[in-house]
N, C-alpha and C positions, 0 to 999 in steps of 0.2 A: 301304402305301398311304395317304395322303393326297390332298385335294384340292387342284392347286398350279397349276391355270392364271388368271392373275390377273383378278379381274371385267369383265365389257362391260357393254356402255351395254343396259338390257333394251331399250329402245324399237328398238334398231335391231342383234341379235343374229339377229335369223334373217333377214335382208335378201340375204345372198346363197343363201342354200341355204332348196330348195326340198322338203320332205316333203312325200309325202301316204300316203295309207293305198289299196292295191291287197290285187286279189285274185288269189293262184297260180293261174289257169286250165292249166297243162301244167306239168310237172317230169320230165326225164328226167337219168338217168348222162350226165355230159360225159369220157369214155374220154380225148380230146382234150386234154385240160387239163395240166397239172403237176402241179397240185395238186388235192388231190378238191374238185371242182365239183359243183354241178348248174347245167342249162342250166333256165333258168324262164323262162313270161311271163307278164306278171302285166298285171290285168285295173284303170284306174282308171276308170273308164268310161266317158272320150269315146276313149279311147283303149290299145292293150297296146302296153308294153314288154316287150323281152328280158330278162333278168339274169344274169351266171354266178356263179353262190353258191355260198360255203361254207358250207352248211346238212347235210353230209354225215354228220356227225359222229352227234346226234337224232334224224334223219327220214329217213323214208325216203319215196322219189317220189312214192308215193300217199299218204300220209299231210299232204305239205305241199299239196297240190290241193283248193280248195275252202276255204285258208286264207288269213284277212288278215292282210299285213306292212303293216311302216316301212317306206317306199325314198325318198331323194332320188335326186328327177327330172330335176333340173337341170346334173349334173354332165359332160354331151355322152357320146359313145361311146367306150368301152375294146373294140381288138379281144381278146380274150381265144384264142389257138389257131382263127381263122377264126372265132369267133362275136362279134359287136358285141354287146356289154355298154349297154344304154342307158338304165342308173337302178343304182340301188347300195341290196340290204337291209338295212338296219339289225339289228346283229343283237351282243352282249354274251357274253365268255366267261361258263363257270355253273363251281363252284366242281373241276370237274375238268378247267375250258381247254378243253371240249366249247363250239359255236356254238351258242348260244338265240338264236334271231331275234323280232323285239320287235313286238309287234301289240296293237293294242287289245283290252279285257279286253270289251268285248261290241261284235257287230256294228254298221258304221257306214258309208255310200251308199263305195261307189270312188270314188278321189279326192277325199277326203275330203282338205283340206289340215290339215297339222299345226304346232300353233303352239303 
């Protein structure tokens, strides 16, 4: 694996994507989804949004509550098995292919914009 994407303009690369830090205030299993997902509610300070998140490999719902995550907040709403997912919690695969969510290394105010 190498870095394959072409360079972008550093002044405009985040113009279309808005990412913010939020705190997971509730997490529950989502048995109606085709994939292993959790239903999350994420507090972004001025508002809360729902997310259908594939964080089930490494996390129990109780472990996620109170944790901050990074999420894309301007993708619109996607309906997953009747559940409106209003933001995309960002994650990466670990060495075993399990999802690890991205979060700040220390607490920041909910709603802080990622730049």
